[in-house]
PDBQT receptor file of N, H, CA, C and O in Angstrom, charges set to zero:
ATOM      1  N   MET A   1    -125.980-138.109-153.668  1.00  0.00    +0.000 N 
ATOM      2  CA  MET A   1    -126.606-138.403-152.387  1.00  0.00    +0.000 C 
ATOM      3  C   MET A   1    -126.074-137.474-151.299  1.00  0.00    +0.000 C 
ATOM      4  O   MET A   1    -126.841-136.979-150.473  1.00  0.00    +0.000 OA
ATOM      5  N   GLU A   2    -124.769-137.239-151.296  1.00  0.00    +0.000 N 
ATOM      6  H   GLU A   2    -124.145-137.641-151.966  1.00  0.00    +0.000 HD
ATOM      7  CA  GLU A   2    -124.178-136.371-150.274  1.00  0.00    +0.000 C 
ATOM      8  C   GLU A   2    -124.598-134.921-150.462  1.00  0.00    +0.000 C 
ATOM      9  O   GLU A   2    -124.747-134.187-149.486  1.00  0.00    +0.000 OA
ATOM     10  N   ILE A   3    -124.787-134.505-151.700  1.00  0.00    +0.000 N 
ATOM     11  H   ILE A   3    -124.665-135.102-152.493  1.00  0.00    +0.000 HD
ATOM     12  CA  ILE A   3    -125.207-133.129-151.963  1.00  0.00    +0.000 C 
ATOM     13  C   ILE A   3    -126.632-132.915-151.442  1.00  0.00    +0.000 C 
ATOM     14  O   ILE A   3    -126.930-131.885-150.836  1.00  0.00    +0.000 OA
ATOM     15  N   GLY A   4    -127.494-133.881-151.678  1.00  0.00    +0.000 N 
ATOM     16  H   GLY A   4    -127.252-134.717-152.169  1.00  0.00    +0.000 HD
ATOM     17  CA  GLY A   4    -128.872-133.782-151.194  1.00  0.00    +0.000 C 
ATOM     18  C   GLY A   4    -128.939-133.726-149.685  1.00  0.00    +0.000 C 
ATOM     19  O   GLY A   4    -129.754-132.997-149.119  1.00  0.00    +0.000 OA
ATOM     20  N   LEU A   5    -128.080-134.498-149.026  1.00  0.00    +0.000 N 
ATOM     21  H   LEU A   5    -127.418-135.091-149.486  1.00  0.00    +0.000 HD
ATOM     22  CA  LEU A   5    -128.040-134.492-147.570  1.00  0.00    +0.000 C 
ATOM     23  C   LEU A   5    -127.572-133.135-147.045  1.00  0.00    +0.000 C 
ATOM     24  O   LEU A   5    -128.084-132.650-146.037  1.00  0.00    +0.000 OA
ATOM     25  N   GLY A   6    -126.612-132.528-147.718  1.00  0.00    +0.000 N 
ATOM     26  H   GLY A   6    -126.196-132.922-148.538  1.00  0.00    +0.000 HD
ATOM     27  CA  GLY A   6    -126.131-131.200-147.326  1.00  0.00    +0.000 C 
ATOM     28  C   GLY A   6    -127.206-130.146-147.503  1.00  0.00    +0.000 C 
ATOM     29  O   GLY A   6    -127.372-129.265-146.660  1.00  0.00    +0.000 OA
ATOM     30  N   ILE A   7    -127.942-130.242-148.616  1.00  0.00    +0.000 N 
ATOM     31  H   ILE A   7    -127.807-130.958-149.301  1.00  0.00    +0.000 HD
ATOM     32  CA  ILE A   7    -129.016-129.281-148.862  1.00  0.00    +0.000 C 
ATOM     33  C   ILE A   7    -130.099-129.413-147.797  1.00  0.00    +0.000 C 
ATOM     34  O   ILE A   7    -130.584-128.410-147.274  1.00  0.00    +0.000 OA
ATOM     35  N   LEU A   8    -130.480-130.647-147.474  1.00  0.00    +0.000 N 
ATOM     36  H   LEU A   8    -130.086-131.462-147.899  1.00  0.00    +0.000 HD
ATOM     37  CA  LEU A   8    -131.489-130.856-146.437  1.00  0.00    +0.000 C 
ATOM     38  C   LEU A   8    -131.007-130.372-145.076  1.00  0.00    +0.000 C 
ATOM     39  O   LEU A   8    -131.773-129.786-144.311  1.00  0.00    +0.000 OA
ATOM     40  N   THR A   9    -129.732-130.619-144.776  1.00  0.00    +0.000 N 
ATOM     41  H   THR A   9    -129.110-131.095-145.397  1.00  0.00    +0.000 HD
ATOM     42  CA  THR A   9    -129.189-130.203-143.485  1.00  0.00    +0.000 C 
ATOM     43  C   THR A   9    -129.201-128.682-143.340  1.00  0.00    +0.000 C 
ATOM     44  O   THR A   9    -129.702-128.149-142.349  1.00  0.00    +0.000 OA
ATOM     45  N   PHE A  10    -128.649-127.991-144.332  1.00  0.00    +0.000 N 
ATOM     46  H   PHE A  10    -128.242-128.423-145.136  1.00  0.00    +0.000 HD
ATOM     47  CA  PHE A  10    -128.577-126.532-144.231  1.00  0.00    +0.000 C 
ATOM     48  C   PHE A  10    -129.946-125.886-144.421  1.00  0.00    +0.000 C 
ATOM     49  O   PHE A  10    -130.199-124.805-143.889  1.00  0.00    +0.000 OA
ATOM     50  N   GLY A  11    -130.820-126.529-145.167  1.00  0.00    +0.000 N 
ATOM     51  H   GLY A  11    -130.614-127.407-145.599  1.00  0.00    +0.000 HD
ATOM     52  CA  GLY A  11    -132.185-126.018-145.290  1.00  0.00    +0.000 C 
ATOM     53  C   GLY A  11    -132.916-126.079-143.963  1.00  0.00    +0.000 C 
ATOM     54  O   GLY A  11    -133.609-125.136-143.580  1.00  0.00    +0.000 OA
ATOM     55  N   THR A  12    -132.758-127.195-143.263  1.00  0.00    +0.000 N 
ATOM     56  H   THR A  12    -132.196-127.961-143.574  1.00  0.00    +0.000 HD
ATOM     57  CA  THR A  12    -133.401-127.349-141.958  1.00  0.00    +0.000 C 
ATOM     58  C   THR A  12    -132.837-126.360-140.947  1.00  0.00    +0.000 C 
ATOM     59  O   THR A  12    -133.586-125.746-140.187  1.00  0.00    +0.000 OA
ATOM     60  N   LEU A  13    -131.530-126.207-140.939  1.00  0.00    +0.000 N 
ATOM     61  H   LEU A  13    -130.921-126.705-141.556  1.00  0.00    +0.000 HD
ATOM     62  CA  LEU A  13    -130.909-125.258-140.006  1.00  0.00    +0.000 C 
ATOM     63  C   LEU A  13    -131.339-123.824-140.295  1.00  0.00    +0.000 C 
ATOM     64  O   LEU A  13    -131.606-123.053-139.373  1.00  0.00    +0.000 OA
ATOM     65  N   SER A  14    -131.406-123.470-141.575  1.00  0.00    +0.000 N 
ATOM     66  H   SER A  14    -131.189-124.096-142.324  1.00  0.00    +0.000 HD
ATOM     67  CA  SER A  14    -131.787-122.096-141.896  1.00  0.00    +0.000 C 
ATOM     68  C   SER A  14    -133.253-121.841-141.547  1.00  0.00    +0.000 C 
ATOM     69  O   SER A  14    -133.584-120.760-141.060  1.00  0.00    +0.000 OA
ATOM     70  N   LEU A  15    -134.127-122.803-141.783  1.00  0.00    +0.000 N 
ATOM     71  H   LEU A  15    -133.858-123.681-142.178  1.00  0.00    +0.000 HD
ATOM     72  CA  LEU A  15    -135.526-122.625-141.385  1.00  0.00    +0.000 C 
ATOM     73  C   LEU A  15    -135.653-122.538-139.869  1.00  0.00    +0.000 C 
ATOM     74  O   LEU A  15    -136.506-121.814-139.356  1.00  0.00    +0.000 OA
ATOM     75  N   GLY A  16    -134.813-123.270-139.158  1.00  0.00    +0.000 N 
ATOM     76  H   GLY A  16    -134.121-123.858-139.575  1.00  0.00    +0.000 HD
ATOM     77  CA  GLY A  16    -134.824-123.218-137.700  1.00  0.00    +0.000 C 
ATOM     78  C   GLY A  16    -134.384-121.873-137.164  1.00  0.00    +0.000 C 
ATOM     79  O   GLY A  16    -134.684-121.542-136.017  1.00  0.00    +0.000 OA
ATOM     80  N   LEU A  17    -133.684-121.094-137.960  1.00  0.00    +0.000 N 
ATOM     81  H   LEU A  17    -133.440-121.362-138.891  1.00  0.00    +0.000 HD
ATOM     82  CA  LEU A  17    -133.281-119.747-137.547  1.00  0.00    +0.000 C 
ATOM     83  C   LEU A  17    -134.218-118.672-138.080  1.00  0.00    +0.000 C 
ATOM     84  O   LEU A  17    -134.438-117.654-137.424  1.00  0.00    +0.000 OA
ATOM     85  N   ILE A  18    -134.767-118.894-139.265  1.00  0.00    +0.000 N 
ATOM     86  H   ILE A  18    -134.588-119.721-139.798  1.00  0.00    +0.000 HD
ATOM     87  CA  ILE A  18    -135.619-117.884-139.893  1.00  0.00    +0.000 C 
ATOM     88  C   ILE A  18    -136.975-117.777-139.194  1.00  0.00    +0.000 C 
ATOM     89  O   ILE A  18    -137.463-116.672-138.958  1.00  0.00    +0.000 OA
ATOM     90  N   ILE A  19    -137.578-118.902-138.866  1.00  0.00    +0.000 N 
ATOM     91  H   ILE A  19    -137.182-119.800-139.058  1.00  0.00    +0.000 HD
ATOM     92  CA  ILE A  19    -138.922-118.883-138.266  1.00  0.00    +0.000 C 
ATOM     93  C   ILE A  19    -138.931-118.157-136.919  1.00  0.00    +0.000 C 
ATOM     94  O   ILE A  19    -139.796-117.305-136.717  1.00  0.00    +0.000 OA
ATOM     95  N   PRO A  20    -138.021-118.445-135.990  1.00  0.00    +0.000 N 
ATOM     96  CA  PRO A  20    -138.022-117.669-134.729  1.00  0.00    +0.000 C 
ATOM     97  C   PRO A  20    -137.714-116.185-134.939  1.00  0.00    +0.000 C 
ATOM     98  O   PRO A  20    -138.263-115.331-134.243  1.00  0.00    +0.000 OA
ATOM     99  N   TYR A  21    -136.845-115.881-135.890  1.00  0.00    +0.000 N 
ATOM    100  H   TYR A  21    -136.399-116.574-136.456  1.00  0.00    +0.000 HD
ATOM    101  CA  TYR A  21    -136.522-114.477-136.168  1.00  0.00    +0.000 C 
ATOM    102  C   TYR A  21    -137.767-113.719-136.632  1.00  0.00    +0.000 C 
ATOM    103  O   TYR A  21    -138.039-112.616-136.158  1.00  0.00    +0.000 OA
ATOM    104  N   LEU A  22    -138.517-114.312-137.557  1.00  0.00    +0.000 N 
ATOM    105  H   LEU A  22    -138.296-115.208-137.942  1.00  0.00    +0.000 HD
ATOM    106  CA  LEU A  22    -139.730-113.669-138.041  1.00  0.00    +0.000 C 
ATOM    107  C   LEU A  22    -140.781-113.551-136.934  1.00  0.00    +0.000 C 
ATOM    108  O   LEU A  22    -141.520-112.568-136.876  1.00  0.00    +0.000 OA
ATOM    109  N   SER A  23    -140.842-114.541-136.070  1.00  0.00    +0.000 N 
ATOM    110  H   SER A  23    -140.242-115.339-136.116  1.00  0.00    +0.000 HD
ATOM    111  CA  SER A  23    -141.783-114.498-134.954  1.00  0.00    +0.000 C 
ATOM    112  C   SER A  23    -141.433-113.362-133.999  1.00  0.00    +0.000 C 
ATOM    113  O   SER A  23    -142.319-112.634-133.548  1.00  0.00    +0.000 OA
ATOM    114  N   ILE A  24    -140.173-113.209-133.695  1.00  0.00    +0.000 N 
ATOM    115  H   ILE A  24    -139.454-113.800-134.061  1.00  0.00    +0.000 HD
ATOM    116  CA  ILE A  24    -139.732-112.140-132.793  1.00  0.00    +0.000 C 
ATOM    117  C   ILE A  24    -140.011-110.772-133.414  1.00  0.00    +0.000 C 
ATOM    118  O   ILE A  24    -140.458-109.855-132.725  1.00  0.00    +0.000 OA
ATOM    119  N   ARG A  25    -139.747-110.636-134.715  1.00  0.00    +0.000 N 
ATOM    120  H   ARG A  25    -139.384-111.380-135.274  1.00  0.00    +0.000 HD
ATOM    121  CA  ARG A  25    -140.028-109.362-135.391  1.00  0.00    +0.000 C 
ATOM    122  C   ARG A  25    -141.510-109.038-135.353  1.00  0.00    +0.000 C 
ATOM    123  O   ARG A  25    -141.885-107.887-135.127  1.00  0.00    +0.000 OA
ATOM    124  N   GLY A  26    -142.354-110.031-135.570  1.00  0.00    +0.000 N 
ATOM    125  H   GLY A  26    -142.049-110.965-135.754  1.00  0.00    +0.000 HD
ATOM    126  CA  GLY A  26    -143.799-109.811-135.538  1.00  0.00    +0.000 C 
ATOM    127  C   GLY A  26    -144.280-109.405-134.166  1.00  0.00    +0.000 C 
ATOM    128  O   GLY A  26    -145.123-108.517-134.036  1.00  0.00    +0.000 OA
ATOM    129  N   LEU A  27    -143.748-110.051-133.135  1.00  0.00    +0.000 N 
ATOM    130  H   LEU A  27    -143.063-110.772-133.240  1.00  0.00    +0.000 HD
ATOM    131  CA  LEU A  27    -144.134-109.693-131.768  1.00  0.00    +0.000 C 
ATOM    132  C   LEU A  27    -143.664-108.288-131.416  1.00  0.00    +0.000 C 
ATOM    133  O   LEU A  27    -144.370-107.552-130.726  1.00  0.00    +0.000 OA
ATOM    134  N   GLN A  28    -142.484-107.915-131.883  1.00  0.00    +0.000 N 
ATOM    135  H   GLN A  28    -141.911-108.513-132.444  1.00  0.00    +0.000 HD
ATOM    136  CA  GLN A  28    -141.965-106.580-131.600  1.00  0.00    +0.000 C 
ATOM    137  C   GLN A  28    -142.810-105.515-132.284  1.00  0.00    +0.000 C 
ATOM    138  O   GLN A  28    -143.073-104.463-131.702  1.00  0.00    +0.000 OA
ATOM    139  N   LYS A  29    -143.241-105.782-133.521  1.00  0.00    +0.000 N 
ATOM    140  H   LYS A  29    -143.027-106.637-133.994  1.00  0.00    +0.000 HD
ATOM    141  CA  LYS A  29    -144.100-104.824-134.223  1.00  0.00    +0.000 C 
ATOM    142  C   LYS A  29    -145.443-104.686-133.507  1.00  0.00    +0.000 C 
ATOM    143  O   LYS A  29    -145.973-103.581-133.388  1.00  0.00    +0.000 OA
ATOM    144  N   LEU A  30    -145.985-105.788-133.036  1.00  0.00    +0.000 N 
ATOM    145  H   LEU A  30    -145.555-106.685-133.133  1.00  0.00    +0.000 HD
ATOM    146  CA  LEU A  30    -147.248-105.746-132.315  1.00  0.00    +0.000 C 
ATOM    147  C   LEU A  30    -147.099-104.994-130.997  1.00  0.00    +0.000 C 
ATOM    148  O   LEU A  30    -147.991-104.247-130.596  1.00  0.00    +0.000 OA
ATOM    149  N   LYS A  31    -145.974-105.193-130.330  1.00  0.00    +0.000 N 
ATOM    150  H   LYS A  31    -145.249-105.800-130.656  1.00  0.00    +0.000 HD
ATOM    151  CA  LYS A  31    -145.721-104.512-129.062  1.00  0.00    +0.000 C 
ATOM    152  C   LYS A  31    -145.557-103.005-129.265  1.00  0.00    +0.000 C 
ATOM    153  O   LYS A  31    -145.994-102.213-128.431  1.00  0.00    +0.000 OA
ATOM    154  N   ASP A  32    -144.931-102.615-130.367  1.00  0.00    +0.000 N 
ATOM    155  H   ASP A  32    -144.577-103.259-131.045  1.00  0.00    +0.000 HD
ATOM    156  CA  ASP A  32    -144.711-101.195-130.642  1.00  0.00    +0.000 C 
ATOM    157  C   ASP A  32    -145.940-100.509-131.222  1.00  0.00    +0.000 C 
ATOM    158  O   ASP A  32    -146.016 -99.281-131.217  1.00  0.00    +0.000 OA
ATOM    159  N   SER A  33    -146.897-101.275-131.717  1.00  0.00    +0.000 N 
ATOM    160  H   SER A  33    -146.835-102.273-131.721  1.00  0.00    +0.000 HD
ATOM    161  CA  SER A  33    -148.082-100.666-132.328  1.00  0.00    +0.000 C 
ATOM    162  C   SER A  33    -149.031-100.159-131.247  1.00  0.00    +0.000 C 
ATOM    163  O   SER A  33    -148.808-100.352-130.052  1.00  0.00    +0.000 OA
ATOM    164  N   ASP A  34    -150.073 -99.519-131.697  1.00  0.00    +0.000 N 
ATOM    165  H   ASP A  34    -150.254 -99.363-132.668  1.00  0.00    +0.000 HD
ATOM    166  CA  ASP A  34    -151.045 -98.938-130.773  1.00  0.00    +0.000 C 
ATOM    167  C   ASP A  34    -152.282 -99.828-130.662  1.00  0.00    +0.000 C 
ATOM    168  O   ASP A  34    -153.379 -99.342-130.388  1.00  0.00    +0.000 OA
ATOM    169  N   ALA A  35    -152.103-101.117-130.873  1.00  0.00    +0.000 N 
ATOM    170  H   ALA A  35    -151.212-101.512-131.095  1.00  0.00    +0.000 HD
ATOM    171  CA  ALA A  35    -153.221-102.068-130.813  1.00  0.00    +0.000 C 
ATOM    172  C   ALA A  35    -153.698-102.215-129.372  1.00  0.00    +0.000 C 
ATOM    173  O   ALA A  35    -152.896-102.107-128.444  1.00  0.00    +0.000 OA
ATOM    174  N   PRO A  36    -154.991-102.460-129.172  1.00  0.00    +0.000 N 
ATOM    175  CA  PRO A  36    -155.487-102.646-127.805  1.00  0.00    +0.000 C 
ATOM    176  C   PRO A  36    -154.916-103.915-127.179  1.00  0.00    +0.000 C 
ATOM    177  O   PRO A  36    -154.681-104.907-127.869  1.00  0.00    +0.000 OA
ATOM    178  N   LYS A  37    -154.700-103.875-125.894  1.00  0.00    +0.000 N 
ATOM    179  H   LYS A  37    -154.891-103.069-125.333  1.00  0.00    +0.000 HD
ATOM    180  CA  LYS A  37    -154.142-105.017-125.189  1.00  0.00    +0.000 C 
ATOM    181  C   LYS A  37    -155.236-106.011-124.858  1.00  0.00    +0.000 C 
ATOM    182  O   LYS A  37    -156.423-105.687-124.914  1.00  0.00    +0.000 OA
ATOM    183  N   SER A  38    -154.839-107.202-124.518  1.00  0.00    +0.000 N 
ATOM    184  H   SER A  38    -153.875-107.465-124.472  1.00  0.00    +0.000 HD
ATOM    185  CA  SER A  38    -155.794-108.251-124.176  1.00  0.00    +0.000 C 
ATOM    186  C   SER A  38    -156.543-107.887-122.897  1.00  0.00    +0.000 C 
ATOM    187  O   SER A  38    -155.965-107.319-121.969  1.00  0.00    +0.000 OA
ATOM    188  N   ALA A  39    -157.820-108.215-122.856  1.00  0.00    +0.000 N 
ATOM    189  H   ALA A  39    -158.290-108.676-123.609  1.00  0.00    +0.000 HD
ATOM    190  CA  ALA A  39    -158.621-107.942-121.663  1.00  0.00    +0.000 C 
ATOM    191  C   ALA A  39    -158.256-108.884-120.527  1.00  0.00    +0.000 C 
ATOM    192  O   ALA A  39    -158.667-108.670-119.386  1.00  0.00    +0.000 OA
ATOM    193  N   LEU A  40    -157.490-109.923-120.828  1.00  0.00    +0.000 N 
ATOM    194  H   LEU A  40    -157.156-110.097-121.755  1.00  0.00    +0.000 HD
ATOM    195  CA  LEU A  40    -157.099-110.874-119.790  1.00  0.00    +0.000 C 
ATOM    196  C   LEU A  40    -155.864-110.430-119.014  1.00  0.00    +0.000 C 
ATOM    197  O   LEU A  40    -155.593-110.946-117.930  1.00  0.00    +0.000 OA
ATOM    198  N   SER A  41    -155.118-109.480-119.560  1.00  0.00    +0.000 N 
ATOM    199  H   SER A  41    -155.338-109.060-120.440  1.00  0.00    +0.000 HD
ATOM    200  CA  SER A  41    -153.919-109.018-118.864  1.00  0.00    +0.000 C 
ATOM    201  C   SER A  41    -154.267-107.906-117.887  1.00  0.00    +0.000 C 
ATOM    202  O   SER A  41    -155.294-107.244-118.035  1.00  0.00    +0.000 OA
ATOM    203  N   ARG A  42    -153.422-107.703-116.899  1.00  0.00    +0.000 N 
ATOM    204  H   ARG A  42    -152.588-108.241-116.778  1.00  0.00    +0.000 HD
ATOM    205  CA  ARG A  42    -153.680-106.689-115.874  1.00  0.00    +0.000 C 
ATOM    206  C   ARG A  42    -153.710-105.292-116.488  1.00  0.00    +0.000 C 
ATOM    207  O   ARG A  42    -154.618-104.511-116.204  1.00  0.00    +0.000 OA
ATOM    208  N   ASP A  43    -152.737-104.976-117.316  1.00  0.00    +0.000 N 
ATOM    209  H   ASP A  43    -151.999-105.610-117.547  1.00  0.00    +0.000 HD
ATOM    210  CA  ASP A  43    -152.725-103.638-117.907  1.00  0.00    +0.000 C 
ATOM    211  C   ASP A  43    -153.802-103.483-118.978  1.00  0.00    +0.000 C 
ATOM    212  O   ASP A  43    -154.212-102.359-119.269  1.00  0.00    +0.000 OA
ATOM    213  N   GLY A  44    -154.272-104.585-119.573  1.00  0.00    +0.000 N 
ATOM    214  H   GLY A  44    -153.939-105.497-119.337  1.00  0.00    +0.000 HD
ATOM    215  CA  GLY A  44    -155.375-104.513-120.527  1.00  0.00    +0.000 C 
ATOM    216  C   GLY A  44    -156.671-104.146-119.842  1.00  0.00    +0.000 C 
ATOM    217  O   GLY A  44    -157.452-103.348-120.360  1.00  0.00    +0.000 OA
ATOM    218  N   ILE A  45    -156.902-104.727-118.679  1.00  0.00    +0.000 N 
ATOM    219  H   ILE A  45    -156.268-105.375-118.258  1.00  0.00    +0.000 HD
ATOM    220  CA  ILE A  45    -158.110-104.386-117.894  1.00  0.00    +0.000 C 
ATOM    221  C   ILE A  45    -158.077-102.910-117.497  1.00  0.00    +0.000 C 
ATOM    222  O   ILE A  45    -159.078-102.205-117.617  1.00  0.00    +0.000 OA
ATOM    223  N   GLU A  46    -156.916-102.452-117.021  1.00  0.00    +0.000 N 
ATOM    224  H   GLU A  46    -156.103-103.025-116.923  1.00  0.00    +0.000 HD
ATOM    225  CA  GLU A  46    -156.788-101.045-116.619  1.00  0.00    +0.000 C 
ATOM    226  C   GLU A  46    -157.008-100.120-117.802  1.00  0.00    +0.000 C 
ATOM    227  O   GLU A  46    -157.614 -99.057-117.666  1.00  0.00    +0.000 OA
ATOM    228  N   GLU A  47    -156.514-100.525-118.961  1.00  0.00    +0.000 N 
ATOM    229  H   GLU A  47    -156.021-101.388-119.072  1.00  0.00    +0.000 HD
ATOM    230  CA  GLU A  47    -156.684 -99.704-120.159  1.00  0.00    +0.000 C 
ATOM    231  C   GLU A  47    -158.155 -99.607-120.553  1.00  0.00    +0.000 C 
ATOM    232  O   GLU A  47    -158.629 -98.530-120.915  1.00  0.00    +0.000 OA
ATOM    233  N   ARG A  48    -158.880-100.724-120.486  1.00  0.00    +0.000 N 
ATOM    234  H   ARG A  48    -158.495-101.599-120.192  1.00  0.00    +0.000 HD
ATOM    235  CA  ARG A  48    -160.293-100.731-120.857  1.00  0.00    +0.000 C 
ATOM    236  C   ARG A  48    -161.138 -99.954-119.837  1.00  0.00    +0.000 C 
ATOM    237  O   ARG A  48    -162.073 -99.251-120.219  1.00  0.00    +0.000 OA
ATOM    238  N   LEU A  49    -160.816-100.077-118.555  1.00  0.00    +0.000 N 
ATOM    239  H   LEU A  49    -160.056-100.648-118.245  1.00  0.00    +0.000 HD
ATOM    240  CA  LEU A  49    -161.563 -99.322-117.538  1.00  0.00    +0.000 C 
ATOM    241  C   LEU A  49    -161.318 -97.831-117.658  1.00  0.00    +0.000 C 
ATOM    242  O   LEU A  49    -162.216 -97.030-117.400  1.00  0.00    +0.000 OA
ATOM    243  N   ALA A  50    -160.104 -97.452-118.050  1.00  0.00    +0.000 N 
ATOM    244  H   ALA A  50    -159.375 -98.104-118.259  1.00  0.00    +0.000 HD
ATOM    245  CA  ALA A  50    -159.786 -96.030-118.197  1.00  0.00    +0.000 C 
ATOM    246  C   ALA A  50    -160.528 -95.416-119.385  1.00  0.00    +0.000 C 
ATOM    247  O   ALA A  50    -160.902 -94.244-119.341  1.00  0.00    +0.000 OA
ATOM    248  N   THR A  51    -160.742 -96.195-120.441  1.00  0.00    +0.000 N 
ATOM    249  H   THR A  51    -160.438 -97.147-120.477  1.00  0.00    +0.000 HD
ATOM    250  CA  THR A  51    -161.448 -95.647-121.606  1.00  0.00    +0.000 C 
ATOM    251  C   THR A  51    -162.954 -95.594-121.406  1.00  0.00    +0.000 C 
ATOM    252  O   THR A  51    -163.634 -94.804-122.061  1.00  0.00    +0.000 OA
ATOM    253  N   GLU A  52    -163.485 -96.417-120.516  1.00  0.00    +0.000 N 
ATOM    254  H   GLU A  52    -162.933 -97.058-119.983  1.00  0.00    +0.000 HD
ATOM    255  CA  GLU A  52    -164.925 -96.414-120.270  1.00  0.00    +0.000 C 
ATOM    256  C   GLU A  52    -165.368 -95.207-119.446  1.00  0.00    +0.000 C 
ATOM    257  O   GLU A  52    -166.483 -94.715-119.622  1.00  0.00    +0.000 OA
ATOM    258  N   SER A  53    -164.518 -94.732-118.559  1.00  0.00    +0.000 N 
ATOM    259  H   SER A  53    -163.612 -95.131-118.416  1.00  0.00    +0.000 HD
ATOM    260  CA  SER A  53    -164.943 -93.620-117.707  1.00  0.00    +0.000 C 
ATOM    261  C   SER A  53    -164.533 -92.288-118.249  1.00  0.00    +0.000 C 
ATOM    262  O   SER A  53    -164.821 -91.258-117.639  1.00  0.00    +0.000 OA
TER     263      SER A  53
């Protein structure tokens, strides 16, 4: 019973650290890529207007 509780405890803690880490890495890759920005952001609007003219 105590071993199972330890596994659940450390499993939960490790998932609590892994998920945010992967999220941050994904956001950083998206930020560094050359993907178009959202049209709702200020710099996204400027980017779209600059490509139209």
